[in-house]
Structure formats: structure tokens, C-alpha cells
N, C-alpha and C positions, 0 to 999 in steps of 0.2 A: 857702430854699436847699436844703432837703432834696430837693426833687423835681428839682433840677438834674441830678445824676448820672443819675437815672432817664430824664429826658427826652433827655439826650444819648445814652444807650444804645439808647433807643427810635428815635432818629434812624438808627441803623446797623442796626436789625432790621426784618425784613419786616413789613408791614401784616397785621392780623388783625382779628377782631371780627365778621366776615360769616358764616363757616362753621367748623364744628368742625375740618376739615382744615387750614384756614389757622391756626387757633388753635394746633394741634400743631405746625405748621412753625415758628411764632413762638416757641412754648415751647422746641422743640429747638434753635433758632438761639440763643436767649438762654442756654440751658444751656452750649452750646459756647462762647459769648462770654465768659461768666463764667469759665469754666475757662481759657480762653486769657489772659484778663486776669490771673488769678491766676498763672499760669506767667510771663507777661510781666513783671509787677511782681517776682516773684521772682528772675528772672534778671537784670533791671536792678538791682535792690537788691544782688545778690550781685557784680555787675560794678562798681557804684559802691563798694562796701565794699573790693573788691579793689584798685581804683585809689587809693583814699585810704590804706588800711592798708599797702600794699606800694609806695607811690610812691617814687621815687628820692630818696636823701639823700646828702648829701657824706660821703665817707669811709665809706660803707657798701657792703658786698659782698652782693649778693643771693644767696641759697641756691639752688643748682642742683638742681632736683628733676627726676628722670628719668621718674617715673610714680608713680600712686597707684591700686593695683587697687582699694581699697575705694570710693574716690571714683567711678572709672569704672563700676564694677559698680553703684554707687548710682544715677547718673544715667541708666544704661541701663535699669535696672529701673523706675525713676521714670517715664520717658517711655513704657516698655511698659505701665505701669499706667494712665497718662493716656488712652493709645490704646485699650486694652481698655475702659475705662469709657466713653468716647464710643462705641465700637462697640456696647455692650450697650445704652446709652441709645437710640441711635439704632434699633437693631433692635426695641427695645420700644415706640418711638413709630411705626415705619414702618407697622405694620398699621393703625393708626388714621388714617394719612394717606392711605393707598392704598385701603383697603377701606370703601365706603360703608355707613353704618348704615340701619335701617329709617327710614321716615318717622315724625314724632312723631304723637302721638294727635290734636292739632289740626291735622295737615296735610291736604292734598288727598286725597280718596278715590280719586284716579286714575281716575275714570269718564271722562275726556276723552282716553283713549289710553294711560294708563299700563298697563303689563302686564308680563309675566314677561320678564326678560332672561336671556340665556344666557351663562355664563361661559366666558371663553377665558383663555389665558395672560396677555393684556393686559388684559382687560375683567373686572371683578369686579362681580357684582350685589349688592345688599343681601341680608341673610340670608333675608328672606321673598321675594326675587326681584321685589319691587315697586317700581318708580321711574318717574319722568317722564323719559322719554329725549328730547333734543332734539339734533338734528344741527346743528353748528356748521360753516359753510362759509366759508373765507377766500377772498375775491376782491380783485383790485387794484381800488378800495382800500376795501373796505366788508366789514362781517361780515354773513352771512346766517344766520337761524335757523330752522330747520323743525321743527315740532311734530308729534307724532303726532296721528292722527284724519283720515287721508286717506279720501275718499269712494270711491276707486277701489282695486282690489287691487294695481294697480302703483305706488301711492304718489301717483298724480297727484290734485291738489285738496287736498294737505295744507296747513294754515295755515302761514303764514311771516311773518317781520318782517325788517327790515335795521336794523342798527346798535344797536337796543335789544331785548334779550331780556326777557320778562315771564315770571315764575315764582311759583308760590304759596309761602307761608311754611310752615316746619315740614315740608317735603317733600323727600325725596331726590331731587335732579335729577341724572341722568347725562347726559354729553355725549360725543357721537361727533364728533370733530374731523377735518375733511378741508380739502383745498385744490383749487381748480380751475386754478391757474396756477403760482405760485412757492410758496416756503417762507414762511409767516407763523408768528407765535406768538400763542397766545391767553393772555392774562394779565389777570385782574381780581385785583389784589393781596389785597383783603380776603376773597376767596373761595378761595384756594388757589395753587398754584405755576404756573409757565409750562408750556405744552404746544405743541409744534410742530404745525402744520398742513402737511403735506407732500403734494405731488402724488402719487397712486397709493398712499397709505398712510393708515391710520386711527390716530388717537390717541385715549385715553379718559381722562376724569377725572369728578369728581363735586363737588357742594357741596350744602349745606342751610342755606338762609337761615332764621335763627330769628325775625326781626322785620323788618316792612315797612321798605323804604328803597331807596335808589338806590346803586349800587356801580359805580365807573367804572374803566376800564382802557383798554388799546389794544394794537395789535399790537406785539410786543416783539422783532420780527426785521426788520431793514432789508429791505423788499421792493419799494423802487422809489421814484420821486420823489414819489408821493403817501402814502408811509408815514405821516408825521405826521398826515395827516387820518384814518387808519383807526382810529377809536376804538371802544370797546366799552362798552355799558352794561347793566346788569342791574337791572331794577326788580322788586323783591319786594313782592307784594301778597297781602292775605288769600285762603284758597282760594276762596271764594265769589265774590270779585271776579275771580280768575282764570278760574273757569269761565264767567262772563258774558263776560269779554273774549275768550277762546278761541272761544266760541259766536259772538261778534260777527265774529271774523275769518273763521270758516268762511262765514258769510252774505255778507261782502264778496267772498270769492274766488268763491263761487258766482254772485253777481251779476256780477262782472267776466268770468267764463267765459261766461256767457250774452250779455253785451253784445259779447264778442269773437266769439262764434259768429255773432251777427246781423251783426256788421261783416264777417265773412268771407263770409258767404252774400250780402250786399249786393254786396261786391266781385266775388265770382265771377259774379254776373249781370249786371254792367256790360260793356259793349262800347265799342269805338271809343275816342273821346278819354277818356271817363270812365275806362276801364280803365288808359289810359296815365298819367293824372294821379294814379291812386290804385293803384299796382302793389303 
């Protein structure tokens, strides 16, 4: 029975366990929840005592109290102390949630396109500036993930996937979140908070998965009739396996580009009925 209260509280807390920022969000939420429970129980206990202690009795005349300065000052100061404590705790945890750390010693060497990221008011790089940056593109009704490592200066030929993002473990991964149509919301609960993907804007977040596994989420903003199908999956693999996977993705894209170029050349050489049948 000792685990029952903990399980009940965990039901109301955000998920965690996949990334340090998600763990800090979980801890901050639980601290706030515990303080709120203490205040709630205290207020309800005082209310119950008051109802029983001063309930109506026959032939009894209740005392008419016009005010109690000490009591009013006490609950005002008490509420202020609670709010101040929550503000201090939140500010202390906020940097750990917003600012990405360096990759761990066993993380990816970032030879496959990791590089220096430049800070802005919204986007903060790790202290050493090295991270694996992935662009998350929201489309009705699927997520696209574009990885670094394009063959062309204009970004063409960059490896990409749909629906499942593959990342190396112990590596700081920064996300550049955008949308091509309507407002979506990127959310994988075990890897951090929700972030909107809005047309014309960029949103940023990060995570660092410590062990291999699969982490599931989906679009958290109603984006149309296919919203329920817009799932997101993050698969974390060891760095060496990630390097091999990314190299394979590049090869597949090169092969597809060659085949597409050959198909276009064949199509342009056709005339008459063949060109009409294959416009």
C-alpha cells in the first residue's frame, strides 16, 4: 500500500525518464504539487475544524467578530512566502530545462553534420557549441525530420525521415521546429515539454537520451481531421549504429536522386503519345 500514494501522484505528473530536461520538468511539477497538497490539506483541515467547533447550538449566540488583524496579516504573509518559494525554485530549475548541456563522453562524435550552433534570444547552444541539430517539420498529418549532412551548399540532399526520428544516445540533440501549413505541437512527453510548430516561425528545444529505447508522442494541437494519426516516435540507438544508419540514409537519397534524374531524362526525350501518357 505504500506505493499507492506515489503511483496516484505519478498519474498526475508529466512523464520523464528519457532526457534531463524532462526529468527537471517532472521534479519541478512534483515540488509544486506537494506544496499545493500541503496548502490544500491545511485549508480543508482548518475549514473542517471551524465547522465542527463553531457549529450552531441551541440557545447559543455566536460571537460577532469584525476583524482580526494578526490573522489577516498571517495568511497574507503565508501566501506570499509560498509564492516566493515557488518562484525561487522555478527560476533555479529553469536554466536546466532551457539550456542544453554538452554531449556525454560516450556520445556521438558529431562527425555526421554536428557543428557549432549560434545562440539567439530563443535558441541556446550547449556550452561547447556542439550538438546534433535536426529540423522538425510539421505537415498535415505527418512529422518530417531533416538531418545535417547535405551534399549541396543549398541544403539539397540532406538525409530525412518521416514519423520516426533516429538519434544517438548520450548526445545533445537540438531541434528546430517549423510548420508548412497549420499550427502543430511537437510533444514527446519523456523527452521534454510541448513546443508549437507555427507557419512562418521557428521554435527550439533540445533533449539528450541516455540509453537506447523508443519514445513515443504525437501532435498535441488539434490540426485537422487527421490530427489523431500525426504520431511522433524517437528511436535512440548507440552512436556507432546511428552513424551507420545516417550513412545508409545518404546512400538511399543519392540513389533515389540518380533514379529520378534518369526518369526525368527519359520523360523529356519522349514525344507523342508516350509524353502524354507520362506527363
